[in-house]
N, C-alpha and C positions, 0 to 999 in steps of 0.2 A: 503495499500499500502506500500510493509517494506521501510524504511528510507534508502538509499546511502548514504552513512557515505563520508565527506569529506576530501578532501584530506591531509587535515594536521588532521584527529581524527587518532587516533593510535588504532592498534587493537593488544588484548596482544596476543604472540604468544601462540603456544601449548604446551601444559608444557609436557617438557622432563621426566616423572616420576610421577606417581600415585600420586596424593591428598591426604597429611594425612587422617586418618577417623578425624569424627567429636569428641570433648569431649564428653565422655557420659553425659548424662542429671542429672545433681544434681539429688537426690535420694525426697530430697521435695518437688523439682516440679513436680517430673516426675506421682506422684501418683496422686495430685488433677486433675493434666489431664487425667490419664486412671480411674477415678472415675467418671468424668464427660461424658468422652463418652463412658462407661460401666450405668449410670443412662440412658445418654440419648436414648440406644438399651432397655433399662430397659423399661424406661417412653412409647417410642415406642410400646414394646408387652405388657404391662400394657392396652395402650390404645386400642391397638386389645382386649384384654381379655374384657375389661371396653364394648367395643364397643359389643363384641359377647356378653354379660350376660344381657346387655340392651335390645340389640335384641330378645333373650330368652323370658328374662321377660316380654316385649311386646306380643308375642307368646302366652305363660304359660297365662296371664292376658288377657285374651277376643280373645286368636287370635283361639286358638285352639276348635275345633265342637266338642261334646258329640257322641259318635257312640256306639249301641251296639256291644258285642263280638262276640255273636256266629253266625250260621246262622239261616236265619228266612223267614215267610213270612208274608206279612201286609195280614191281615185277613177282617180287615176294615178300612175303614179311615173315621172315624168320624171327627166330628166339634172339638171336644175337646180330643180324642185320637186317635193312631192309635194305634190298636189290633195288636198285632206280635204273630205271630202260633210258636212253636217249636214242635219239634220231631214226631209225626205221629197218628191220631188217633186212638180211641179205647180207651174204660172204660171210668170213668168219669175225666174229664178235669180237669188241676191245674190253676185257673188266678190267678197271681202275681200281686196284685194291688199296683202298686210302689207309693211313696211318690207324692202326687202334691201340692210342700209345699217350690220350689223354685227352685228343681234340677230338672237334668231329669232320665230318669229311665235308665239308664248305671247305677246308683247303683244294679240295680239288676242283668244284664248282664256285668259286670264293665271288665273282662279283660280272655282271655282264660286261663284255671289254677286257676282262681280268679273269678269264676261266681257263684249267685245264680242258676241261670238258669242253666248251665251246670252240678251243683253239683242237683238237682231234678232230669234233666233226665240220671242220674248215677245211682240214687238211688231206682227206683223204680219205678218211674213213669214217663208212655211214654207219655204224653201226656202235654203242657204246652204250657200256654199261658202269654202274658204280655200288663199292660196296660201301653201304651209309650204316654203322657201328652204332649199335643203342650203348647205352650207358649201362652199366652189369646195377641189378638189383642185389636185395640182399639175398632172396633163392639162389642166385648164381654165382655167387663167393668162391664155390666148388669149383667150379669150369674149370678146365683146364686150354691148353694150347690145341691139343684132340680135341675139341667142342667145336672150336674157331676152325680148326683144317676142314671139321668134316663139313659143316655150313657154306665154306668155301667149295669146296667140291659139290654139293649142292646148286650153288648159285650156277657153277660152271656146266654143270650138266642139264641144269633148267636152257641155257644159254645155247646148247644143242650138246656139247659135251667137249668142245676144242675151243678156244680162247686164246687172241693175245692177251697174255697176263700181264699188266703196268703197277708194280709194286712201288709204291711211295713209302719210305720212310720204314717203320715199322709193314708195314704192307710189304714191302722187298723181302723179308727174310720169311716170311711166312708163304709168299707166291713161291720162292726159291723152294721152299719143303715140299711143296706141292709139285713141284713143275719136278723135283727129285724122285717123291714117292710115285707120282703117273705121267710121266715122260709123254706119255700121246697126247695129256689134254694140254696140252699147252703148244700152241702154234709158234708163238716168237716171245722172248720172256724182256722187260724195260727194269729196270732196278736203277731208282733215282732214291740218290740219300740213303740208300740202304747198307746197316750194317752187319754185314756176309761174314766177315772175319772182325772180330770185337777186338780182337789179341791186336791189329794193324795200328801203325801210327800212335799219336799220343796224345792223343783228345782229352779238353774235361773229363767229357761222361767215359773213358777208356778210365779215367785215374779216378774219378768218384765208383766207380762199380767197383773195384780190384781193394782200394784204397778203406771204405766204407766196409764195417762189418756186416756180414749179415744179419745177426742180431738185431742192427739197425733199423734193417726194411721188414724185419720179422714185426718189431716194432712198433711200424709204418702203419702196416696191415689190423694190428692188436689196436691199435687207434682209430682206424674205419673201422670196427665189427667186422673184422673179416674181407674186408676189403680196400682197393690203394683208391683211396679219394681221391679225387680231381682235383679238390682246390687244393690238398696239398704239393702235388704234382708242380700245378701253377707258381704258389710260393717259392719251389725249390727253383723250378726255370729261370723264374723272376730274380732271383737270388745268384743265378750266375753273373747279371748283369743290375746289380740293384740302386746303380746310380742312374740308370737311363729308366729302367720301370718306377721309381718310387721319386724320380724327383724329375728329372729333363722331359720326360713325357706330360708330367703333371703341369711343368710350368709351361711347356709349347702347347699345351689344350688349353689354360687360363687365357695366353697370348692370344690365342684365334679362335675361340669360342664365339666370336662374332661373325666368322666367316661362315655360311652353309656350306659350302663345297670342302673347307676341311672337315668339321665339323660329321658329314657325312663319312667322309671318309673314316675319321675316326669311330664314328657309330657300327660302319660296317665291317672294319678290323677285329674292335671286339666284341661284337657279336659273336665271333669266332673264337677267339681269344680268349676272354673271360668266361665261355661257357665251357669247362673240359667235361668229361668223360670220365665216370668212376670204371676202375678196373676191377676184375675176379682179383680176390686176394692171394689165390692158389695159382693163376693166370701168372701175375704181377710175379711171385716169388720164383713160380719153374723158369721164367723170362730172364729173372737176374741172376738165379744160381749156373742156370746152362748154359744160356748162350752169351751170358757177359762176363760172369766170372772164369766157366770153364771152358766156355768157345767152343761147346760141343757141336755147333750147325759146319763150321768150316774142320773141324778135327773126324770129321766124320763118323762123330758117336751120336747124334741126338736120336732118338728113337721118336718117328712122328707115326701116328695110328696103326702101331705094334711091326715096324720095319726100320730099323739103322740108316738112316736116311744116308746115300752120299753123293754130294753135289756132281761126282763124275758122270750121274745118272742123264743130268742136264745134257743132252747133246744141240735140243733149237740155237735159232739166230739168239743173241743177249746183246744188249746194247744197257751201256754202265755210265750214270750220270756223274757225276759230282760236283757241288759247290766249292769254290776256290777258295771263299772264307768261312766255310760250313764246320763250325767248333760245338757240332752237336753228333754226326756224323764225320769224319774225316774222310777226303778223298782216299785212303789208305785200303781204310774199311771194304769200300763202295770197288775200287781197283783190283783188289787181292781177287775179286771172282772171278778174273778172265784165270787166274789158274788154277782154280778149284772144280772149276765148271767141266764137262768135256766135251763141250762146243768147241769144234774146228777156231784157230784163231782167224781163219779167214772172213769167219760168219760172228764176230763179235768187233762191237764198237763203243766205243771211248769218247766222251766228251766231256772236261770241265768246265764249267762254265762259273762265268763272277758272279760275287753274292754271296748268300749264306745259302742257310739249310731250307729256314720255309720261301726265301726266294727262289729256290729250286723247281717247288710246283705254282706259285702263286705270285712269283714275279715281273711283272711287267716286260721286263728286258729278256728273261729267260723263255715266256711265253711267245716272246714276237721272233726271236733268236736260235732258240734251242729246238723247241718241240714240234713246230711245224717242220721240220728235219724229221723229227724222231717217229712224225704221223706217217710222213712220205715211205718212210725205210718200213712201218707195219704196213702199212697199206701193199708196201712191194712185196712184201714176205708174206701177205695172204691172197696175193693175186693167184 
């Protein structure tokens, strides 16, 4: 309620002329006030940007899900994988065996214009299939390497019983196992970044496998309740280059997150890299002990599907692709296959490509300069 002035109150009369303007604010006092006001706005803008950065980081680190880029149909939906079909039937199909080592098959069909599958189809191979391995669930924790070889054989048989087999990274040693166990099922074999002789060279993975006691790997599986958790492996890979993954990448993203093209590139990559697979604990420990510590495949001592596997049984044409700066699978581990398989030297091709491990499968340069040649090589051997 408005207070009514008492009769004795005096009310100033209206001025007969405008009041003089206030004196100018002294300069030393003005600048701090203006600066504080500007800082408050800047802090608000920064807070919004930081909030956006945190939200995007949450999305990038596990909030995005990997998906392949090219049109396809799921030909088979098996326990361990979905077999994806690309192109059109006809001739000898090419089966790309993606790694089952912690990341999804998107590595082979990454993005339109940057896809191994797309490159193969554009360079003479009309029918291509892809093993899209599934994350291991709790009831799969006791699956062994044999379980995965069995379903790889089922996929080959469903494709007609004879394929060109392209093994990427870990998919290379399982492809070599199939080619050694059933030579007639493989028309030509490509091993890209594949650790066939894990005792060769002196890379960090080799040193880690030999220097770390088996009990440490068993503890990791125990920590995952019988599975090797993908997030644990992801942390291990990042710790190989911690300054890159924990500092440089975040700083670069913070500086460029207003660029839509940059954000899209980062989101596509992280949808693959930050969405890892869980592995069966028994499979993982078998691979560590028998392949990386004891090197049984290269020595002809690994038993797969009931038979001791001898790589000399592989007599089909072989193409070996290694990365010049690959610190996951060194070139020595790949190229050692030349002297381990039974294929005549005249039917073995070798290529050392610039770049590192991931670049072998989805690097723009390798897809442009190297894989078209491999595709035409496969097409020639399929004719």
